[in-house]
C-alpha positions in Angstrom: 137.5 118.6 30.2 138.4 119.0 33.8 138.4 122.4 35.6 138.8 123.5 39.2 137.6 127.1 40.0 138.0 127.8 36.1 141.5 126.3 35.7 142.8 122.9 34.7 142.9 120.6 37.8 145.9 119.1 39.0 146.1 115.4 39.9 146.5 115.9 43.9 143.7 118.3 43.9 141.4 115.4 42.8 142.6 113.1 45.0 140.0 113.9 47.8 137.3 113.0 45.7 139.0 109.4 44.9 140.2 108.9 48.4 137.4 110.7 50.8 134.5 111.4 48.1 132.8 113.8 50.4 130.8 116.4 48.3 127.8 116.8 46.1 127.1 117.8 42.5 124.6 118.5 39.9 124.7 117.5 36.2 123.0 119.5 33.4 122.3 118.9 29.8 123.6 121.9 27.9 122.7 122.5 24.2 124.1 125.5 22.3 125.1 127.1 26.1 121.5 126.7 27.4 120.2 124.4 30.2 116.5 123.6 31.0 115.9 124.1 34.8 119.0 126.2 35.2 117.7 128.0 38.3 116.8 124.7 39.9 120.3 123.5 39.2 122.0 126.3 40.9 119.4 126.2 43.8 120.3 122.5 44.4 124.0 123.4 44.7 123.3 126.4 46.9 121.0 124.2 49.2 123.3 121.2 49.1 126.4 123.0 50.0 124.7 124.3 53.1 123.5 120.8 53.9 127.0 119.1 53.2 129.5 121.7 54.1 127.5 124.4 56.3 128.7 127.0 53.7 127.4 129.4 51.3 128.0 128.9 47.5 128.0 131.9 45.0 125.7 130.6 42.0 127.1 133.1 39.6 130.6 131.3 40.2 128.9 128.2 39.0 127.6 129.8 35.9 131.0 131.5 35.2 133.0 128.4 35.5 130.5 126.0 33.9 130.0 128.6 31.0 133.6 128.7 30.4 134.0 124.8 30.2 131.3 124.7 27.7 132.8 127.4 25.4 136.1 125.5 25.8 134.7 122.4 24.7 133.1 123.9 21.5 129.6 123.7 20.0 127.1 120.8 20.4 125.2 119.1 23.3 127.1 118.4 26.6 126.4 116.8 30.1 128.1 119.2 32.4 128.9 118.2 35.7 129.6 120.8 38.7 130.9 119.0 41.7 131.3 120.8 45.0 134.1 119.6 47.3 137.1 120.6 49.3 140.4 119.2 48.2 141.7 119.8 51.9 139.4 117.5 53.5 140.4 114.0 54.1 138.9 110.9 56.1 140.2 112.5 59.4 139.1 116.0 58.8 135.6 116.1 57.3 134.5 117.7 60.7 136.7 121.0 60.0 135.4 124.3 58.5 135.4 123.6 54.8 136.1 125.8 52.0 134.3 124.4 49.1 135.6 124.7 45.5 133.8 123.8 42.1 135.1 121.2 39.8 133.5 121.3 36.2 133.6 118.3 34.0 132.0 118.0 30.5 131.3 114.9 28.3 129.4 114.9 24.9 125.8 114.2 25.2 124.6 110.9 23.7 123.1 110.9 20.4 119.4 109.9 19.8 116.5 109.2 22.0 117.3 106.7 24.9 115.4 103.5 24.5 113.1 101.8 27.1 114.4 100.6 30.3 113.8 97.0 31.7 114.3 97.1 35.1 114.0 94.8 38.3 113.1 96.0 42.0 115.6 96.2 44.7 115.2 96.9 48.4 117.4 99.9 48.7 117.4 103.4 50.4 120.1 106.0 49.5 121.8 107.8 52.2 120.7 111.5 52.9 118.3 110.9 49.6 117.5 114.6 49.5 121.0 115.8 48.6 122.6 114.9 45.3 126.0 113.8 46.9 129.0 112.0 45.3 128.4 108.6 47.4 127.2 106.7 44.6 128.5 103.2 45.6 125.2 101.8 46.6 123.3 102.7 43.4 126.1 101.7 41.2 126.3 98.3 43.0 122.4 97.6 42.5 122.8 98.8 38.8 125.9 96.7 38.3 124.0 93.6 39.9 120.5 94.2 37.8 122.8 94.3 34.5 124.8 91.0 35.5 121.2 89.5 35.9 120.1 90.7 32.3 118.2 93.8 33.2 119.0 97.5 32.3 118.8 99.0 35.8 117.3 98.6 39.5 114.3 100.4 40.7 114.3 100.9 44.5 111.7 99.8 47.1 112.0 101.2 50.6 111.9 99.5 53.8 107.9 100.1 54.0 107.4 98.3 50.5 107.0 101.6 48.5 108.5 102.4 45.4 111.0 105.2 45.5 113.4 106.0 42.7 115.9 104.5 40.0 119.5 104.2 40.7 120.3 108.0 38.9 116.8 108.8 37.9 113.3 109.7 39.3 110.4 107.2 38.6 107.0 108.1 37.4 103.8 106.2 36.5 100.4 106.7 34.9 97.8 104.6 36.8 94.9 105.0 34.2 93.6 108.2 36.0 96.6 110.5 35.8 100.5 110.7 36.2 101.8 109.7 39.7 105.1 110.2 41.4 106.0 108.4 44.4 105.9 109.9 47.9 109.1 108.6 49.2 112.7 109.4 50.2 113.7 110.5 46.9 116.2 113.1 45.2 114.2 116.1 44.3 115.4 115.8 40.5 115.4 118.7 38.2 113.5 117.2 35.4 110.9 115.5 37.9 110.4 119.0 39.3 110.1 120.9 36.1 107.5 118.4 34.9 105.5 118.5 38.3 105.1 122.3 37.4 104.1 121.6 33.9 101.7 118.5 33.8 99.0 117.5 35.9 99.8 114.8 38.4 99.6 113.5 42.0 102.1 112.5 44.5 101.3 109.5 46.7 102.8 106.3 48.2 103.2 103.7 45.3 103.5 100.3 47.1 105.3 97.9 45.0 102.3 95.5 44.8 100.8 98.4 42.8 103.1 98.2 39.9 101.5 95.5 38.2 98.4 97.5 37.9 100.1 100.4 36.4 99.3 101.3 32.6 102.8 102.7 32.0 106.2 103.6 33.9 108.9 106.2 33.0 112.2 107.5 34.1 113.4 111.3 34.0 116.8 112.9 34.7 118.7 115.9 33.2 120.6 113.6 30.6 117.9 112.2 28.9 114.8 114.2 29.7 112.0 111.3 29.8 112.4 107.9 29.1 110.0 105.0 29.0 110.5 102.0 31.4 109.4 99.2 29.2 109.1 96.6 32.2 109.5 96.2 35.7 110.0 92.6 37.1 108.6 90.9 34.1 105.7 93.2 33.8 105.8 94.8 30.6 104.9 98.4 29.9 104.0 100.2 26.4 106.8 102.5 25.2 104.5 104.4 23.1 101.8 105.1 25.8 100.1 108.6 24.7 101.0 110.0 28.2 104.6 109.4 27.6 104.5 111.6 24.5 102.5 114.3 26.3 105.1 114.3 29.2 107.9 114.7 26.4 106.1 117.6 24.7 105.3 119.4 28.2 109.2 119.1 29.1 110.7 120.3 25.7 108.3 123.3 25.8 110.0 124.6 29.0 112.4 127.2 27.7 116.0 126.6 28.3 118.1 129.3 30.1 121.7 130.9 29.0 124.3 129.3 31.1 126.4 132.4 30.7 
């Protein structure tokens, strides 16, 4: 389902995303009309709309349109993406005063728990990493290259040699003493933020050279929650480490909020 401001989107209204691709978004995992971390998703959209467009966004309109899309899709679990963009902006007019619109798309959520990821490190830094923007070419290029080389995905290392994040997920580790989240230029993911509020941790630089000494690693995002990282650059990590079960339990214990 593709709805623009609550109604079916016309093809010409989507052209700006394909040709200019200037906007931002959030993706929510919705089960029975409820979202874990809904307030954080809404705060992200409001914050990023100011950063990207210099405009205010009404979070209640997001709930209204996203809720309508979920009801129209029927029961079950869905990944709902809310993209904020201005169909009138093109490559020559991105500096003009914007009138952001809300594009809501839905897709069925995957069945079952996601298996461990085997990843390789790649030297890469996203543009404006604090904003969840629609410019995904760099990440998808690194993911494609990793998969063509036999890996599942890529884990990014910044110019200082420190681990930052995955292509579309945050990365965390257990160093034998506690859970560690990298201090680097990363997207403040909703799942990561919820876990940081719910589970003891530290945030510090994680040099890539330290990865070999970690006891386990994991990925987080709203689509799959907490997912084991089974290996990085050939260093294997246990997918059944007790801290992973504890993190999943902490995440699932967080109540979900009604979307509408």
